[in-house]
CHARMM-style PDB file with segment names, atoms N, HN, CA, C and O in Angstrom:
ATOM      1  N   MET     1       2.686 -10.116  -4.067  1.00  0.00      PROA
ATOM      2  CA  MET     1       2.579 -10.146  -2.647  1.00  0.00      PROA
ATOM      3  C   MET     1       1.069 -10.550  -2.049  1.00  0.00      PROA
ATOM      4  O   MET     1      -0.125 -10.460  -2.334  1.00  0.00      PROA
ATOM      5  N   LYS     2       1.682 -10.897  -1.348  1.00  0.00      PROA
ATOM      6  HN  LYS     2       2.653 -10.971  -1.117  1.00  0.00      PROA
ATOM      7  CA  LYS     2      -0.029 -11.122  -0.636  1.00  0.00      PROA
ATOM      8  C   LYS     2      -0.262 -10.289   0.822  1.00  0.00      PROA
ATOM      9  O   LYS     2       0.494 -10.069   1.769  1.00  0.00      PROA
ATOM     10  N   GLY     3      -1.244 -10.041   0.630  1.00  0.00      PROA
ATOM     11  HN  GLY     3      -1.858 -10.220  -0.139  1.00  0.00      PROA
ATOM     12  CA  GLY     3      -1.816  -8.679   1.861  1.00  0.00      PROA
ATOM     13  C   GLY     3      -1.678  -8.896   3.271  1.00  0.00      PROA
ATOM     14  O   GLY     3      -1.683  -7.946   4.054  1.00  0.00      PROA
ATOM     15  N   THR     4      -1.528 -10.325   3.720  1.00  0.00      PROA
ATOM     16  HN  THR     4      -1.524 -11.097   3.084  1.00  0.00      PROA
ATOM     17  CA  THR     4      -1.292 -10.538   5.081  1.00  0.00      PROA
ATOM     18  C   THR     4       0.036 -10.838   5.032  1.00  0.00      PROA
ATOM     19  O   THR     4       0.370 -11.041   6.200  1.00  0.00      PROA
ATOM     20  N   ASP     5       0.918 -10.967   4.352  1.00  0.00      PROA
ATOM     21  HN  ASP     5       0.646 -10.802   3.404  1.00  0.00      PROA
ATOM     22  CA  ASP     5       2.294 -10.542   4.225  1.00  0.00      PROA
ATOM     23  C   ASP     5       2.545  -8.932   4.514  1.00  0.00      PROA
ATOM     24  O   ASP     5       3.234  -8.502   5.439  1.00  0.00      PROA
ATOM     25  N   LEU     6       2.042  -8.355   3.808  1.00  0.00      PROA
ATOM     26  HN  LEU     6       1.483  -8.705   3.057  1.00  0.00      PROA
ATOM     27  CA  LEU     6       1.991  -6.695   4.382  1.00  0.00      PROA
ATOM     28  C   LEU     6       1.827  -6.216   5.654  1.00  0.00      PROA
ATOM     29  O   LEU     6       2.530  -5.475   6.341  1.00  0.00      PROA
ATOM     30  N   VAL     7       0.506  -6.910   5.905  1.00  0.00      PROA
ATOM     31  HN  VAL     7      -0.064  -7.512   5.347  1.00  0.00      PROA
ATOM     32  CA  VAL     7       0.157  -6.645   7.344  1.00  0.00      PROA
ATOM     33  C   VAL     7       0.728  -6.735   8.151  1.00  0.00      PROA
ATOM     34  O   VAL     7       0.858  -5.713   8.824  1.00  0.00      PROA
ATOM     35  N   ASP     8       1.555  -8.207   8.686  1.00  0.00      PROA
ATOM     36  HN  ASP     8       1.450  -9.037   8.138  1.00  0.00      PROA
ATOM     37  CA  ASP     8       2.217  -8.733   9.209  1.00  0.00      PROA
ATOM     38  C   ASP     8       3.581  -8.366   9.535  1.00  0.00      PROA
ATOM     39  O   ASP     8       4.282  -8.791  10.453  1.00  0.00      PROA
ATOM     40  N   ASN     9       3.934  -7.239   8.355  1.00  0.00      PROA
ATOM     41  HN  ASN     9       3.365  -6.894   7.609  1.00  0.00      PROA
ATOM     42  CA  ASN     9       5.186  -6.699   8.211  1.00  0.00      PROA
ATOM     43  C   ASN     9       5.048  -4.979   8.806  1.00  0.00      PROA
ATOM     44  O   ASN     9       6.000  -4.251   9.086  1.00  0.00      PROA
ATOM     45  N   LEU    10       3.361  -4.577   8.898  1.00  0.00      PROA
ATOM     46  HN  LEU    10       2.588  -5.169   8.670  1.00  0.00      PROA
ATOM     47  CA  LEU    10       3.269  -3.341   9.217  1.00  0.00      PROA
ATOM     48  C   LEU    10       3.137  -3.275  10.808  1.00  0.00      PROA
ATOM     49  O   LEU    10       2.788  -2.202  11.300  1.00  0.00      PROA
ATOM     50  N   LYS    11       3.350  -4.163  11.480  1.00  0.00      PROA
ATOM     51  HN  LYS    11       3.633  -5.034  11.080  1.00  0.00      PROA
ATOM     52  CA  LYS    11       2.611  -4.241  12.673  1.00  0.00      PROA
ATOM     53  C   LYS    11       3.301  -3.739  14.088  1.00  0.00      PROA
ATOM     54  O   LYS    11       2.791  -3.622  15.202  1.00  0.00      PROA
ATOM     55  N   ASP    12       4.769  -3.464  13.594  1.00  0.00      PROA
ATOM     56  HN  ASP    12       5.183  -3.559  12.689  1.00  0.00      PROA
ATOM     57  CA  ASP    12       5.399  -2.545  14.469  1.00  0.00      PROA
ATOM     58  C   ASP    12       5.560  -1.385  14.285  1.00  0.00      PROA
ATOM     59  O   ASP    12       6.341  -0.608  14.835  1.00  0.00      PROA
ATOM     60  N   ILE    13       4.605  -1.174  13.267  1.00  0.00      PROA
ATOM     61  HN  ILE    13       3.971  -1.805  12.820  1.00  0.00      PROA
ATOM     62  CA  ILE    13       4.809   0.421  12.914  1.00  0.00      PROA
ATOM     63  C   ILE    13       3.526   1.184  13.570  1.00  0.00      PROA
ATOM     64  O   ILE    13       2.419   0.687  13.778  1.00  0.00      PROA
ATOM     65  N   LYS    14       3.948   2.501  13.840  1.00  0.00      PROA
ATOM     66  HN  LYS    14       4.847   2.905  13.670  1.00  0.00      PROA
ATOM     67  CA  LYS    14       2.946   3.206  14.485  1.00  0.00      PROA
ATOM     68  C   LYS    14       1.408   3.329  13.407  1.00  0.00      PROA
ATOM     69  O   LYS    14       1.263   3.636  12.224  1.00  0.00      PROA
ATOM     70  N   LYS    15       0.359   2.887  14.589  1.00  0.00      PROA
ATOM     71  HN  LYS    15       0.477   2.638  15.550  1.00  0.00      PROA
ATOM     72  CA  LYS    15      -0.678   2.924  13.529  1.00  0.00      PROA
ATOM     73  C   LYS    15      -1.133   4.384  12.845  1.00  0.00      PROA
ATOM     74  O   LYS    15      -0.754   5.400  13.428  1.00  0.00      PROA
ATOM     75  N   GLY    16      -1.775   4.493  11.868  1.00  0.00      PROA
ATOM     76  HN  GLY    16      -2.083   3.668  11.395  1.00  0.00      PROA
ATOM     77  CA  GLY    16      -2.068   5.890  11.253  1.00  0.00      PROA
ATOM     78  C   GLY    16      -1.212   6.239  10.624  1.00  0.00      PROA
ATOM     79  O   GLY    16      -1.332   7.421  10.301  1.00  0.00      PROA
ATOM     80  N   SER    17      -0.017   5.579  10.127  1.00  0.00      PROA
ATOM     81  HN  SER    17       0.081   4.619  10.388  1.00  0.00      PROA
ATOM     82  CA  SER    17       1.224   6.340   9.553  1.00  0.00      PROA
ATOM     83  C   SER    17       0.946   5.495   7.690  1.00  0.00      PROA
ATOM     84  O   SER    17       0.532   4.392   7.335  1.00  0.00      PROA
ATOM     85  N   ASP    18       1.384   6.603   7.020  1.00  0.00      PROA
ATOM     86  HN  ASP    18       1.720   7.500   7.309  1.00  0.00      PROA
ATOM     87  CA  ASP    18       1.152   6.661   5.689  1.00  0.00      PROA
ATOM     88  C   ASP    18       2.207   5.699   5.134  1.00  0.00      PROA
ATOM     89  O   ASP    18       3.412   5.932   5.229  1.00  0.00      PROA
ATOM     90  N   VAL    19       1.644   4.484   4.484  1.00  0.00      PROA
ATOM     91  HN  VAL    19       0.665   4.294   4.407  1.00  0.00      PROA
ATOM     92  CA  VAL    19       2.698   3.393   3.576  1.00  0.00      PROA
ATOM     93  C   VAL    19       2.739   3.628   2.253  1.00  0.00      PROA
ATOM     94  O   VAL    19       1.687   3.559   1.617  1.00  0.00      PROA
ATOM     95  N   LEU    20       3.578   3.848   1.805  1.00  0.00      PROA
ATOM     96  HN  LEU    20       4.433   3.904   2.321  1.00  0.00      PROA
ATOM     97  CA  LEU    20       3.499   3.905   0.669  1.00  0.00      PROA
ATOM     98  C   LEU    20       4.024   2.355  -0.458  1.00  0.00      PROA
ATOM     99  O   LEU    20       5.129   1.855  -0.249  1.00  0.00      PROA
ATOM    100  N   ILE    21       3.142   1.793  -1.524  1.00  0.00      PROA
ATOM    101  HN  ILE    21       2.244   2.199  -1.694  1.00  0.00      PROA
ATOM    102  CA  ILE    21       3.144   0.612  -1.827  1.00  0.00      PROA
ATOM    103  C   ILE    21       3.281   1.082  -2.874  1.00  0.00      PROA
ATOM    104  O   ILE    21       3.086   2.279  -3.084  1.00  0.00      PROA
ATOM    105  N   SER    22       3.817  -0.143  -4.178  1.00  0.00      PROA
ATOM    106  HN  SER    22       3.975  -1.116  -4.006  1.00  0.00      PROA
ATOM    107  CA  SER    22       4.062  -0.119  -5.690  1.00  0.00      PROA
ATOM    108  C   SER    22       2.838  -0.718  -6.152  1.00  0.00      PROA
ATOM    109  O   SER    22       2.488  -1.773  -5.622  1.00  0.00      PROA
ATOM    110  N   SER    23       2.075  -0.163  -7.138  1.00  0.00      PROA
ATOM    111  HN  SER    23       2.359   0.693  -7.569  1.00  0.00      PROA
ATOM    112  CA  SER    23       0.779  -0.986  -7.710  1.00  0.00      PROA
ATOM    113  C   SER    23       1.451  -2.233  -8.300  1.00  0.00      PROA
ATOM    114  O   SER    23       0.631  -2.825  -9.001  1.00  0.00      PROA
ATOM    115  N   SER    24       2.414  -2.733  -8.278  1.00  0.00      PROA
ATOM    116  HN  SER    24       3.081  -2.253  -7.708  1.00  0.00      PROA
ATOM    117  CA  SER    24       2.641  -4.416  -8.533  1.00  0.00      PROA
ATOM    118  C   SER    24       2.713  -4.987  -7.760  1.00  0.00      PROA
ATOM    119  O   SER    24       3.157  -6.129  -7.885  1.00  0.00      PROA
ATOM    120  N   MET    25       2.285  -4.453  -6.462  1.00  0.00      PROA
ATOM    121  HN  MET    25       1.925  -3.526  -6.360  1.00  0.00      PROA
ATOM    122  CA  MET    25       2.104  -5.440  -5.637  1.00  0.00      PROA
ATOM    123  C   MET    25       0.506  -5.722  -5.523  1.00  0.00      PROA
ATOM    124  O   MET    25       0.174  -6.416  -4.562  1.00  0.00      PROA
ATOM    125  N   LEU    26      -0.270  -5.377  -6.180  1.00  0.00      PROA
ATOM    126  HN  LEU    26       0.000  -4.813  -6.961  1.00  0.00      PROA
ATOM    127  CA  LEU    26      -1.651  -5.713  -6.264  1.00  0.00      PROA
ATOM    128  C   LEU    26      -1.941  -6.404  -7.604  1.00  0.00      PROA
ATOM    129  O   LEU    26      -0.978  -6.407  -8.371  1.00  0.00      PROA
ATOM    130  N   ARG    27      -3.260  -7.094  -8.127  1.00  0.00      PROA
ATOM    131  HN  ARG    27      -4.042  -7.092  -7.504  1.00  0.00      PROA
ATOM    132  CA  ARG    27      -3.221  -7.852  -8.948  1.00  0.00      PROA
ATOM    133  C   ARG    27      -3.563  -6.492 -10.118  1.00  0.00      PROA
ATOM    134  O   ARG    27      -3.592  -5.289  -9.858  1.00  0.00      PROA
ATOM    135  N   SER    28      -3.766  -7.081 -11.270  1.00  0.00      PROA
ATOM    136  HN  SER    28      -3.743  -8.059 -11.482  1.00  0.00      PROA
ATOM    137  CA  SER    28      -3.505  -6.010 -12.387  1.00  0.00      PROA
ATOM    138  C   SER    28      -4.884  -4.641 -12.487  1.00  0.00      PROA
ATOM    139  O   SER    28      -4.935  -3.542 -13.038  1.00  0.00      PROA
ATOM    140  N   GLU    29      -5.790  -5.402 -11.688  1.00  0.00      PROA
ATOM    141  HN  GLU    29      -5.749  -6.295 -11.240  1.00  0.00      PROA
ATOM    142  CA  GLU    29      -7.080  -4.567 -11.562  1.00  0.00      PROA
ATOM    143  C   GLU    29      -7.201  -3.232 -10.198  1.00  0.00      PROA
ATOM    144  O   GLU    29      -8.056  -2.385  -9.937  1.00  0.00      PROA
ATOM    145  N   GLY    30      -6.175  -3.524  -9.720  1.00  0.00      PROA
ATOM    146  HN  GLY    30      -5.481  -4.211  -9.932  1.00  0.00      PROA
ATOM    147  CA  GLY    30      -5.185  -2.598  -8.666  1.00  0.00      PROA
ATOM    148  C   GLY    30      -6.085  -2.509  -7.443  1.00  0.00      PROA
ATOM    149  O   GLY    30      -5.851  -1.630  -6.614  1.00  0.00      PROA
ATOM    150  N   ASP    31      -7.405  -3.612  -7.215  1.00  0.00      PROA
ATOM    151  HN  ASP    31      -7.595  -4.327  -7.888  1.00  0.00      PROA
ATOM    152  CA  ASP    31      -8.069  -3.518  -5.751  1.00  0.00      PROA
ATOM    153  C   ASP    31      -7.556  -4.521  -5.056  1.00  0.00      PROA
ATOM    154  O   ASP    31      -8.034  -4.616  -3.925  1.00  0.00      PROA
ATOM    155  N   MET    32      -6.788  -5.263  -5.324  1.00  0.00      PROA
ATOM    156  HN  MET    32      -6.400  -5.186  -6.242  1.00  0.00      PROA
ATOM    157  CA  MET    32      -6.730  -6.796  -4.708  1.00  0.00      PROA
ATOM    158  C   MET    32      -5.239  -7.539  -4.421  1.00  0.00      PROA
ATOM    159  O   MET    32      -4.577  -7.580  -5.459  1.00  0.00      PROA
ATOM    160  N   PHE    33      -4.585  -8.112  -3.303  1.00  0.00      PROA
ATOM    161  HN  PHE    33      -5.123  -8.079  -2.460  1.00  0.00      PROA
ATOM    162  CA  PHE    33      -3.272  -8.559  -3.358  1.00  0.00      PROA
ATOM    163  C   PHE    33      -3.709 -10.240  -3.451  1.00  0.00      PROA
ATOM    164  O   PHE    33      -4.712 -10.858  -3.096  1.00  0.00      PROA
ATOM    165  N   LEU    34      -2.312 -10.670  -4.171  1.00  0.00      PROA
ATOM    166  HN  LEU    34      -1.497 -10.169  -4.460  1.00  0.00      PROA
ATOM    167  CA  LEU    34      -2.545 -12.090  -4.460  1.00  0.00      PROA
ATOM    168  C   LEU    34      -3.344 -13.105  -3.754  1.00  0.00      PROA
ATOM    169  O   LEU    34      -3.732 -14.174  -4.226  1.00  0.00      PROA
ATOM    170  N   ASP    35      -3.588 -12.550  -2.316  1.00  0.00      PROA
ATOM    171  HN  ASP    35      -3.273 -11.682  -1.932  1.00  0.00      PROA
ATOM    172  CA  ASP    35      -4.429 -13.795  -1.755  1.00  0.00      PROA
ATOM    173  C   ASP    35      -5.722 -13.153  -1.364  1.00  0.00      PROA
ATOM    174  O   ASP    35      -6.178 -13.399  -0.247  1.00  0.00      PROA
ATOM    175  N   SER    36      -6.373 -12.330  -2.204  1.00  0.00      PROA
ATOM    176  HN  SER    36      -6.002 -12.130  -3.111  1.00  0.00      PROA
ATOM    177  CA  SER    36      -7.785 -11.756  -1.823  1.00  0.00      PROA
ATOM    178  C   SER    36      -8.008 -11.128  -0.961  1.00  0.00      PROA
ATOM    179  O   SER    36      -9.165 -10.934  -0.588  1.00  0.00      PROA
ATOM    180  N   MET    37      -6.829 -10.550  -0.304  1.00  0.00      PROA
ATOM    181  HN  MET    37      -5.889 -10.707  -0.607  1.00  0.00      PROA
ATOM    182  CA  MET    37      -7.336  -9.861   0.258  1.00  0.00      PROA
ATOM    183  C   MET    37      -7.470  -8.181  -0.215  1.00  0.00      PROA
ATOM    184  O   MET    37      -6.571  -7.696  -0.901  1.00  0.00      PROA
ATOM    185  N   THR    38      -8.390  -7.536   0.112  1.00  0.00      PROA
ATOM    186  HN  THR    38      -9.121  -7.931   0.669  1.00  0.00      PROA
ATOM    187  CA  THR    38      -8.417  -6.124  -0.914  1.00  0.00      PROA
ATOM    188  C   THR    38      -7.860  -5.220   0.117  1.00  0.00      PROA
ATOM    189  O   THR    38      -7.688  -5.510   1.301  1.00  0.00      PROA
ATOM    190  N   LEU    39      -7.563  -3.954  -0.530  1.00  0.00      PROA
ATOM    191  HN  LEU    39      -7.703  -3.718  -1.492  1.00  0.00      PROA
ATOM    192  CA  LEU    39      -6.721  -2.705  -0.353  1.00  0.00      PROA
ATOM    193  C   LEU    39      -7.450  -2.402   0.618  1.00  0.00      PROA
ATOM    194  O   LEU    39      -6.773  -2.044   1.582  1.00  0.00      PROA
ATOM    195  N   GLU    40      -8.537  -2.386   0.794  1.00  0.00      PROA
ATOM    196  HN  GLU    40      -9.087  -2.676   0.011  1.00  0.00      PROA
ATOM    197  CA  GLU    40      -9.665  -1.826   2.097  1.00  0.00      PROA
ATOM    198  C   GLU    40      -9.166  -2.708   3.236  1.00  0.00      PROA
ATOM    199  O   GLU    40      -8.819  -2.205   4.305  1.00  0.00      PROA
ATOM    200  N   GLU    41      -9.131  -3.927   3.030  1.00  0.00      PROA
ATOM    201  HN  GLU    41      -9.413  -4.336   2.162  1.00  0.00      PROA
ATOM    202  CA  GLU    41      -8.937  -4.327   4.274  1.00  0.00      PROA
ATOM    203  C   GLU    41      -7.852  -4.852   4.977  1.00  0.00      PROA
ATOM    204  O   GLU    41      -7.896  -5.431   6.062  1.00  0.00      PROA
ATOM    205  N   ALA    42      -6.780  -4.591   4.223  1.00  0.00      PROA
ATOM    206  HN  ALA    42      -6.743  -4.121   3.341  1.00  0.00      PROA
ATOM    207  CA  ALA    42      -5.210  -4.301   4.386  1.00  0.00      PROA
ATOM    208  C   ALA    42      -5.584  -2.880   5.297  1.00  0.00      PROA
ATOM    209  O   ALA    42      -5.528  -2.841   6.526  1.00  0.00      PROA
ATOM    210  N   LYS    43      -5.890  -1.979   4.608  1.00  0.00      PROA
ATOM    211  HN  LYS    43      -5.935  -2.011   3.610  1.00  0.00      PROA
ATOM    212  CA  LYS    43      -5.776  -0.482   5.483  1.00  0.00      PROA
ATOM    213  C   LYS    43      -6.573  -0.670   6.575  1.00  0.00      PROA
ATOM    214  O   LYS    43      -6.025  -0.114   7.526  1.00  0.00      PROA
ATOM    215  N   LYS    44      -7.953  -1.359   7.016  1.00  0.00      PROA
ATOM    216  HN  LYS    44      -8.398  -1.811   6.242  1.00  0.00      PROA
ATOM    217  CA  LYS    44      -8.315  -1.356   7.960  1.00  0.00      PROA
ATOM    218  C   LYS    44      -7.664  -2.710   9.229  1.00  0.00      PROA
ATOM    219  O   LYS    44      -7.963  -2.767  10.422  1.00  0.00      PROA
ATOM    220  N   ILE    45      -6.868  -3.518   8.571  1.00  0.00      PROA
ATOM    221  HN  ILE    45      -6.625  -3.471   7.602  1.00  0.00      PROA
ATOM    222  CA  ILE    45      -6.431  -4.449   9.741  1.00  0.00      PROA
ATOM    223  C   ILE    45      -5.396  -3.950  10.170  1.00  0.00      PROA
ATOM    224  O   ILE    45      -4.927  -4.070  11.302  1.00  0.00      PROA
ATOM    225  N   SER    46      -4.867  -3.192   9.025  1.00  0.00      PROA
ATOM    226  HN  SER    46      -5.248  -3.094   8.105  1.00  0.00      PROA
ATOM    227  CA  SER    46      -3.173  -2.498   9.473  1.00  0.00      PROA
ATOM    228  C   SER    46      -3.036  -1.332  10.661  1.00  0.00      PROA
ATOM    229  O   SER    46      -2.225  -1.109  11.560  1.00  0.00      PROA
ATOM    230  N   GLY    47      -4.303  -0.688  10.165  1.00  0.00      PROA
ATOM    231  HN  GLY    47      -4.961  -0.868   9.434  1.00  0.00      PROA
ATOM    232  CA  GLY    47      -4.312   0.771  10.933  1.00  0.00      PROA
ATOM    233  C   GLY    47      -3.526   1.733  10.361  1.00  0.00      PROA
ATOM    234  O   GLY    47      -3.126   2.753  10.923  1.00  0.00      PROA
ATOM    235  N   MET    48      -3.260   1.318   8.983  1.00  0.00      PROA
ATOM    236  HN  MET    48      -3.584   0.489   8.526  1.00  0.00      PROA
ATOM    237  CA  MET    48      -2.452   2.188   8.317  1.00  0.00      PROA
ATOM    238  C   MET    48      -3.170   3.022   6.839  1.00  0.00      PROA
ATOM    239  O   MET    48      -4.132   2.570   6.217  1.00  0.00      PROA
ATOM    240  N   ASN    49      -2.712   3.827   6.625  1.00  0.00      PROA
ATOM    241  HN  ASN    49      -1.931   4.195   7.130  1.00  0.00      PROA
ATOM    242  CA  ASN    49      -3.179   4.522   5.293  1.00  0.00      PROA
ATOM    243  C   ASN    49      -2.183   4.287   4.400  1.00  0.00      PROA
ATOM    244  O   ASN    49      -1.098   4.856   4.279  1.00  0.00      PROA
ATOM    245  N   ILE    50      -2.823   3.094   3.585  1.00  0.00      PROA
ATOM    246  HN  ILE    50      -3.705   2.632   3.684  1.00  0.00      PROA
ATOM    247  CA  ILE    50      -1.490   2.550   2.489  1.00  0.00      PROA
ATOM    248  C   ILE    50      -2.399   3.310   1.334  1.00  0.00      PROA
ATOM    249  O   ILE    50      -3.598   3.530   1.165  1.00  0.00      PROA
ATOM    250  N   ILE    51      -1.173   3.586   0.637  1.00  0.00      PROA
ATOM    251  HN  ILE    51      -0.199   3.407   0.774  1.00  0.00      PROA
ATOM    252  CA  ILE    51      -1.182   4.710  -0.625  1.00  0.00      PROA
ATOM    253  C   ILE    51      -0.644   3.950  -1.862  1.00  0.00      PROA
ATOM    254  O   ILE    51       0.328   3.202  -1.752  1.00  0.00      PROA
ATOM    255  N   VAL    52      -1.103   4.091  -2.713  1.00  0.00      PROA
ATOM    256  HN  VAL    52      -1.892   4.699  -2.802  1.00  0.00      PROA
ATOM    257  CA  VAL    52      -0.605   2.857  -4.000  1.00  0.00      PROA
ATOM    258  C   VAL    52       0.062   4.002  -4.978  1.00  0.00      PROA
ATOM    259  O   VAL    52      -0.452   5.004  -5.474  1.00  0.00      PROA
ATOM    260  N   THR    53       1.220   3.549  -5.057  1.00  0.00      PROA
ATOM    261  HN  THR    53       1.638   2.734  -4.654  1.00  0.00      PROA
ATOM    262  CA  THR    53       1.863   4.720  -6.150  1.00  0.00      PROA
ATOM    263  C   THR    53       2.361   3.599  -7.679  1.00  0.00      PROA
ATOM    264  O   THR    53       2.534   2.394  -7.862  1.00  0.00      PROA
ATOM    265  N   GLU    54       2.418   4.602  -8.340  1.00  0.00      PROA
ATOM    266  HN  GLU    54       2.278   5.581  -8.192  1.00  0.00      PROA
ATOM    267  CA  GLU    54       2.778   3.830  -9.414  1.00  0.00      PROA
ATOM    268  C   GLU    54       4.285   3.024  -9.607  1.00  0.00      PROA
ATOM    269  O   GLU    54       4.815   2.774  -8.524  1.00  0.00      PROA
ATOM    270  N   ARG    55       4.883   2.678 -10.544  1.00  0.00      PROA
ATOM    271  HN  ARG    55       4.452   2.881 -11.424  1.00  0.00      PROA
ATOM    272  CA  ARG    55       5.710   1.789 -10.295  1.00  0.00      PROA
ATOM    273  C   ARG    55       7.226   2.602 -10.891  1.00  0.00      PROA
ATOM    274  O   ARG    55       8.297   2.014 -11.048  1.00  0.00      PROA
ATOM    275  N   ASP    56       6.987   4.017 -11.147  1.00  0.00      PROA
ATOM    276  HN  ASP    56       6.117   4.495 -11.019  1.00  0.00      PROA
ATOM    277  CA  ASP    56       8.202   4.941 -11.770  1.00  0.00      PROA
ATOM    278  C   ASP    56       8.698   5.869 -10.447  1.00  0.00      PROA
ATOM    279  O   ASP    56       8.002   5.905  -9.432  1.00  0.00      PROA
ATOM    280  N   GLY    57       9.838   6.540 -10.544  1.00  0.00      PROA
ATOM    281  HN  GLY    57      10.403   6.511 -11.369  1.00  0.00      PROA
ATOM    282  CA  GLY    57      10.369   7.036  -9.619  1.00  0.00      PROA
ATOM    283  C   GLY    57      10.042   8.394  -9.482  1.00  0.00      PROA
ATOM    284  O   GLY    57      10.466   9.087  -8.557  1.00  0.00      PROA
ATOM    285  N   GLU    58       9.506   8.684 -10.125  1.00  0.00      PROA
ATOM    286  HN  GLU    58       9.162   8.121 -10.877  1.00  0.00      PROA
ATOM    287  CA  GLU    58       8.642  10.202 -10.402  1.00  0.00      PROA
ATOM    288  C   GLU    58       7.182  10.016  -9.629  1.00  0.00      PROA
ATOM    289  O   GLU    58       6.640  10.739  -8.793  1.00  0.00      PROA
ATOM    290  N   GLU    59       6.911   9.215 -10.016  1.00  0.00      PROA
ATOM    291  HN  GLU    59       7.352   8.627 -10.694  1.00  0.00      PROA
ATOM    292  CA  GLU    59       5.353   8.626  -8.919  1.00  0.00      PROA
ATOM    293  C   GLU    59       5.708   8.513  -7.524  1.00  0.00      PROA
ATOM    294  O   GLU    59       5.045   9.007  -6.612  1.00  0.00      PROA
ATOM    295  N   LEU    60       6.850   7.800  -7.372  1.00  0.00      PROA
ATOM    296  HN  LEU    60       7.388   7.398  -8.113  1.00  0.00      PROA
ATOM    297  CA  LEU    60       7.291   7.814  -5.851  1.00  0.00      PROA
ATOM    298  C   LEU    60       7.640   8.870  -5.199  1.00  0.00      PROA
ATOM    299  O   LEU    60       7.301   9.000  -4.023  1.00  0.00      PROA
ATOM    300  N   LEU    61       8.409   9.847  -5.873  1.00  0.00      PROA
ATOM    301  HN  LEU    61       8.684   9.741  -6.829  1.00  0.00      PROA
ATOM    302  CA  LEU    61       8.861  10.869  -5.231  1.00  0.00      PROA
ATOM    303  C   LEU    61       7.467  11.787  -4.777  1.00  0.00      PROA
ATOM    304  O   LEU    61       7.024  11.976  -3.644  1.00  0.00      PROA
ATOM    305  N   ASN    62       6.958  12.275  -6.092  1.00  0.00      PROA
ATOM    306  HN  ASN    62       7.317  12.121  -7.012  1.00  0.00      PROA
ATOM    307  CA  ASN    62       5.666  12.864  -5.855  1.00  0.00      PROA
ATOM    308  C   ASN    62       4.779  12.305  -4.217  1.00  0.00      PROA
ATOM    309  O   ASN    62       4.449  13.204  -3.443  1.00  0.00      PROA
ATOM    310  N   ALA    63       4.564  11.282  -3.953  1.00  0.00      PROA
ATOM    311  HN  ALA    63       4.832  10.552  -4.581  1.00  0.00      PROA
ATOM    312  CA  ALA    63       3.927  10.868  -2.895  1.00  0.00      PROA
ATOM    313  C   ALA    63       4.876  11.123  -1.803  1.00  0.00      PROA
ATOM    314  O   ALA    63       4.546  11.713  -0.775  1.00  0.00      PROA
ATOM    315  N   ILE    64       5.935  10.721  -2.008  1.00  0.00      PROA
ATOM    316  HN  ILE    64       6.204  10.242  -2.844  1.00  0.00      PROA
ATOM    317  CA  ILE    64       6.811  10.899  -0.640  1.00  0.00      PROA
ATOM    318  C   ILE    64       6.452  12.503  -0.309  1.00  0.00      PROA
ATOM    319  O   ILE    64       6.094  12.921   0.792  1.00  0.00      PROA
ATOM    320  N   LEU    65       6.620  13.246  -1.436  1.00  0.00      PROA
ATOM    321  HN  LEU    65       6.911  12.908  -2.331  1.00  0.00      PROA
ATOM    322  CA  LEU    65       6.448  14.731  -0.995  1.00  0.00      PROA
ATOM    323  C   LEU    65       5.379  15.550  -0.892  1.00  0.00      PROA
ATOM    324  O   LEU    65       5.392  16.781  -0.872  1.00  0.00      PROA
ATOM    325  N   GLY    66       4.377  14.761  -0.820  1.00  0.00      PROA
ATOM    326  HN  GLY    66       4.366  13.761  -0.836  1.00  0.00      PROA
ATOM    327  CA  GLY    66       3.063  14.978  -1.239  1.00  0.00      PROA
ATOM    328  C   GLY    66       2.593  15.566  -1.991  1.00  0.00      PROA
ATOM    329  O   GLY    66       1.798  16.415  -1.589  1.00  0.00      PROA
ATOM    330  N   LYS    67       2.807  15.448  -3.378  1.00  0.00      PROA
ATOM    331  HN  LYS    67       3.453  14.758  -3.706  1.00  0.00      PROA
ATOM    332  CA  LYS    67       2.692  16.071  -4.356  1.00  0.00      PROA
ATOM    333  C   LYS    67       1.627  15.530  -5.381  1.00  0.00      PROA
ATOM    334  O   LYS    67       1.580  14.338  -5.685  1.00  0.00      PROA
ATOM    335  N   LYS    68       0.867  16.377  -5.838  1.00  0.00      PROA
ATOM    336  HN  LYS    68       0.905  17.345  -5.591  1.00  0.00      PROA
ATOM    337  CA  LYS    68      -0.188  15.408  -6.564  1.00  0.00      PROA
ATOM    338  C   LYS    68       0.092  16.100  -7.834  1.00  0.00      PROA
ATOM    339  O   LYS    68       0.248  17.317  -7.927  1.00  0.00      PROA
ATOM    340  N   GLU    69       0.163  15.005  -9.101  1.00  0.00      PROA
ATOM    341  HN  GLU    69       0.035  14.016  -9.025  1.00  0.00      PROA
ATOM    342  CA  GLU    69       0.310  15.472 -10.596  1.00  0.00      PROA
ATOM    343  C   GLU    69      -1.089  16.734 -11.147  1.00  0.00      PROA
ATOM    344  OT1 GLU    69      -1.099  17.184 -12.292  1.00  0.00      PROA
TER     345      GLU     69
END
C-alpha cells in the first residue's frame, strides 16, 4: 500500500486518533510504504497515531484492547 493512499483515507478522521494498520502494509523492513513514504511521515502528515500490528488476530485484538504482550 502507498502511504499517500493511507493519508488520503484518513483526512476525515479526527486528528490524534489511533489508527491500527497491518505490518503487511509496510515493506519488509517495517519502516516505509511502497511509495517511499516513511511511517513517521505518514503520522506527521495525517496527524494520527498510526500503530502497526502483526498480521494475526491475537495481535490485532490486543492492540484494540490496549494490551501489551
